[in-house]
N, C-alpha and C positions, 0 to 999 in steps of 0.2 A: 468570505474566506477567499484568499488569493491563492492561485495555483502555485505550489512549490514542489510538486512531484512531476518529473518529466515523463514522456511517453514510454521510454525504455524502462525507466524505474517503475512506472505504473504496471507494466506487463510482468516485470520480475516480481514485484510485490504480490500481485494477484496469483501468479503461478506458485510462488513460495507458500502463500497462505493456503491455497488449495492442497498443496502437498502436505502441509502440516495437518490440515483437517482430515485428509485421507489417511495419513499414518495414525493419527489419533483415533479415528473411527475403526481402522483395521485392528489395532492393538487394544482397543477399548480403553484408551487413555484419554479421558475427557478433558483434562487440563490443557493438553496439547491442541486438541481440537478447538477449544475456546480461545487460546492464544493465537491460533491460526486465523481467527476472524479479524484480528487487528490489521495485519498487512492487507487483507482483502478489502477492508473498509477504507484504509488510507489510500490504497490504489484506486478504488472506485471513485472516491471523492477528490483524488489528486491533491490532497492537502494532508500534511503530516505535522502534528504539533511539535515533534522533536526537531524537524527541519525548520519550523518557524522560530523555535527557541534559540537555535544555533545560528540562524540567519542564512541557512543554506537554501538556495532556490534552484531546483532542477529545471524549471521552465526558463529556457534561455531568453525567449522574447515574449512579448505580450500577445502575439498572434497565436501562440501555443496554448493559451489559456482556454480550457474547456473546448478545444476544437474550433475556436473562432478564428 
């Protein structure tokens, strides 16, 4: 898998996912907590299937790929 999620987008995805999981847990709304796992995983992997399907690449250069 090639990196297609940039560093800023990665942090935003993980924070948004954590917020969704937190709100879902607080209000006992499990579907929101499960959906919140998607941005966390795509942020951690730095690869998003929707970005790949649309051709969007948030990694501007190849040196950004996985911190290399």
